[in-house]
C-alpha positions, 0 to 999 in steps of 0.5 A: 687802359685803366678801368673806369671806377664805378660806385653803385647806389640803389636801395634795392638789392636786386637792382644793385646786383644787376648793376654790379653784374653788368658793370663786371661784364664790361672790361673797361669798368670795375665796381669799387663800392656800393651802398643801399642808402644815402648816408652810406652812399655819401661816406662810401663815395668819399672813401672810394673816390670813384670816377662814376656813380650810378645813383638811383633817384627814388630810394626809400626814406631819402632822395638821390639828389640829397646824396649829390648835394652832400658830395664835395664839389671840388672832387665830383665824380661823373653822376649817372642817374638811375631813374624810373621818371617819365619823359618830362623829367628826362628832358632836364637831363638832356638839357643839362647834358647829364646821362641817365639809365631809365629803368628797366635797362639792358647791358647795351645801354649801361655799356654806352653810359660807361663809354660816354662817361669815360670819354667825358672824363677824358675831356673835362672834369665834372662841372659842379655848376652844371650839376647844381643847375640840373638839380634846381631844374629837377626840383622845379619840375617835381616840386620842393624838396622833402628832406634836408641833409644835416651832417654832424661829426661823422654822421649824416641824417635827413630832416623832413621839411614837414617837421621844421617849424622855423629856420634862423641864420647863424653866421655861415650856418642855419638852425633848423628848429623842429619841435624840441630838436634843433639841427645846425646845417651849413647852408645860407638862408637864401638857398633854403628859401629857394629850396622849401615850398613857398606856400608853406614857408614865409621869409620874415626877414634876412635871417628867418624863415617861418612855417606859416602853420607855425605862426600863432599870431601876427601883430602890427608894429611900427613903420609897416612892420609886423611882429610874428608870434610863433607857437613856441613863444618866440617872436620874430620881426616881419620887415617891410621888405618881406611884407611886400612879398606876401600881402595875402597874409596881412589879414591875419595880423592884429594890433597888439604891439608886444614881443617876448624876443626878436632874434633877427639881425633886421631889428 
C-alpha cells in the first residue's frame, strides 16, 4: 500500500515536531514537507502535491484559511484543520464533513485522521465547493476576514483589511488601495463584499467598495445618486441601487454637486 503523503503547516516548531513524529510512527503515512508560515505553506504544498495537509488555523501574522484559499481548486489535497477552537466552531467542520485535530491531540486521534483521509481519498477527490462552503460558514461564525492574500509573480503577501481604504474592480481583478500602495488581486468585487466587514465598508456601485471611515464627504447628485469624496481626493458615484442598501448613511450627505473624477462603470 502506498503511504499517504502528508504536508504539515504550523507556526510553532514543537507542534510541527509532534505532528512529524506521530505521522512517522504511522506505517501508512509519510511526511513530504512542512512549513512554518502561510507563503511557505502555499509554495510547499504546490511543489510537494501531498495527499493530506495538516493545517493549523491560528498562526501568527496569518490565517490558515488564507492558505486554503490560495490552493489550486483543481488539485486540492485533503485538508485536516488543526485547531484550538471551541465546540461552536467545530460544529461547522462536522456539518460540512471536514476533519479536524483539536489541540491537544494524541497518536490515536491522528492515526484515525490519517485512516479516514485515506478512505475518503479512495472514494472521491476533495470537493472544492464543499471546502468553500465550509470557509464561508467559518467566516460567518468568527467574523469577517482580517487579511487578504495578494500574489505577485512568485511572491505572496498578506494585506490587512484594516489598511485598505477602497477597492475598485479591474476586469478579472480588483485593485486594493491601501494608503500610498496599490495591490492587484485576482478576485471579484462581489466576493470581496461578502468577505469584508459590512459595518466598515460601503458598496458604492458595481465596481467599488469604500471604507466608510475613508469617506471625506458625500454630496447629493442627480436621480437619487450621491458623489462620495474620499480622503485621497478621488470621487466615486454611489448609485441608487446601492443607496437603498444603506439609508443609515444618508444623513452624512451634503448638497454641493462637484467631482474631480468618477472612476466607476456605473456613471
